[in-house]
Structure formats: structure tokens, C-alpha cells
C-alpha positions, 0 to 999 in steps of 0.5 A: 500500500502506498502513501496516498492509498493509506491516506485515502483508506484510513484518514480521508473523509468528506469535508464538513466544516472546512472549506477545503479538506484533504486532497489539496496542497492546503486545507482552508477553514474559515472561523466564525465572525467574532471569534479568534483562532486557538491553535496548539500542537503536540508530538508523541514519540514511541518510547518517550510518550507511549509504550510499543505495547499500547492498543492502537485505538487507545493511542489514536484517542490519546494523540488527539486528546492531548491536543484537545486538552490544550484547547480546553485550557483556553476555553476554546471550541475544537474545530479542525486538526492536522495529523503528521504520522511517521511509521516504520512500515504500513501495518493495516491492522495498526492503522485501522485501530489507530484511526478508529480511536482517533476519529471516535474522539474527533467525532465526539467533539465535532473536530474534523481532520483536514490534512497532514503528512505521512512518511516512513520512519520511527513511530511518531505522531504529531497533531496540530489542532485548531479551534475558536474562542469568542474575541477577548474571552480566551482564558490565559495563564497570566490572569491569576491574582492574589486571593484567587482560589486554586482548583483542579478538575478530576483526580490526579496521579493515576497515569503516573501510578500506572507508569510505576506499575509498568516499570515494575516499581509497584504492584497494584490490585487488578482493579486499581491497575486497570483503572490507572492504565485506562487513565494513562492511555485514554485521558479525557480532555475537559473541553466542556469545562474549559468552555463553561469557565469562560468569564469565571476563571482568571487563569488556567492551564492543562496538567500534562507535565504534573501539577506543580510544573503546570501550576508553576507556568500560571504563577510565572505568567501571573507573577504570583505565588500559591499554597497547595493544601495537602492532603488537598481534599477527599475529592482530589485524593479519592483515587489515591485512597484506593492505591494501597501505596505509601503516602510519599508515592501518592504525593509524587503521583498527584503533585508531579505525575504528569499525563493527567490532562486535567485542568488547573485554574484560578477563580476569585473567592466570590466565584465559588458558585459559578465554578460549581455551576461550570462543573455541574454543567460540564459533568466534571468534578472540580476540587478547591486545593489552595489559594493564590498568594502575593508572595512569589513562591509555591508552597505545599502545606499540611492541615495545620498550615505548615510547609511540607519540605519536598524535592518534587519536580515535574516532568521536563524532556531535557532535564 
């Protein structure tokens, strides 16, 4: 099977939102009047971002999910995406599974594949996603203010827990292992929550490299600090309670684990009911985990307000 046969069989679909889709040198898409473009790109490399044993349908899902998560962090609505795929050889069974998982998530969010590239090489998946957000309503990292409250969506640490099990560092009960692996391989982008938080949240980021690191981006952009209460709450740690692992490992997974693809965001204390309304509307649990401070440092504190010493660092590809 040649390159263009591969595209035709597994990835080409009739254009629905794009003015011109797959089949020309460029795709053409016109966003709605009164909206700005929101654009993000992510690359997944075998052995670095995913294991060779991962189910191809799950990999197709995750490849798009990590990009949709970036759009959700700005409150944007996904519209179209580009796919660049390098693979060692044409494997039709793999392509069928990958494209099935990819399009299942794309269809769930009304996001259309409009072009890309394929080539031979080590397995590498790169997606660029484009969406739209009403003018001046994008939620950026730079709007947090001292006194704002700090929230996260969902639960954190499950993906890191699965990775530790894959590495043979821990042994998990079967039910916990299966749930953690599902969270690692098929994350849920919080698109609806991001949209519901427009006009409510003052700053937001998606948690791809760990809570401490991605919250750190907000703090740097906003020139503020934060305190995180540990244990943050039963809501955040509900999953961790079933892990049957030492608290030190639980703290590592929750605070710096990465691959969560949840949202960390800030909102004024006066907006608590609006935050809860956004959570209810989007069907996504949120947990208040701390507060933004004027003092420019990030502190994890216990129930008595004492700082907890730690040397935890979030993921960095080049460290």
C-alpha cells in the first residue's frame, strides 16, 4: 500500500466544516465572525510518550486528546486538526485501530481532520489542532491574582501510578491497575469545562507535565505565588485512597505525575458558585486545593498550615 492509498483508506473523509479538506496542497477553514483562532500542537514519540505495547485505538484517542486538552485550557471550541504520522512500515491492522480511536474522539467533539503528512520512519505522531474562542474571552495563564482560589478538575496521579506499575516499581490490585492504565492511555480532555469557565476563571492551564510544573507556568505568567493544601481534599485524593501505596508515592503521583490532562485554574473567592455551576454543567468534578498568594513562591502545606519540605519536580524532556 502506498502513501496516498493509506491516506485515502484510513484518514480521508468528506469535508464538513472546512472549506477545503484533504486532497489539496492546503486545507482552508474559515472561523466564525467574532471569534479568534486557538491553535496548539503536540508530538508523541514511541518510547518517550507511549509504550510499543499500547492498543492502537487507545493511542489514536490519546494523540488527539492531548491536543484537545490544550484547547480546553483556553476555553476554546475544537474545530479542525492536522495529523503528521511517521511509521516504520504500513501495518493495516495498526492503522485501522489507530484511526478508529482517533476519529471516535474527533467525532465526539465535532473536530474534523483536514490534512497532514505521512512518511516512513520511527513511530511518531504529531497533531496540530485548531479551534475558536469568542474575541477577548480566551482564558490565559497570566490572569491569576492574589486571593484567587486554586482548583483542579478530576483526580490526579493515576497515569503516573500506572507508569510505576509498568516499570515494575509497584504492584497494584487488578482493579486499581486497570483503572490507572485506562487513565494513562485514554485521558479525557475537559473541553466542556474549559468552555463553561469562560468569564469565571482568571487563569488556567492543562496538567500534562504534573501539577506543580503546570501550576508553576500560571504563577510565572501571573507573577504570583500559591499554597497547595495537602492532603488537598477527599475529592482530589479519592483515587489515591484506593492505591494501597505509601503516602510519599501518592504525593509524587498527584503533585508531579504528569499525563493527567486535567485542568488547573484560578477563580476569585466570590466565584465559588459559578465554578460549581461550570462543573455541574460540564459533568466534571472540580476540587478547591489552595489559594493564590502575593508572595512569589509555591508552597505545599499540611492541615495545620505548615510547609511540607519536598524535592518534587515535574516532568521536563531535557532535564
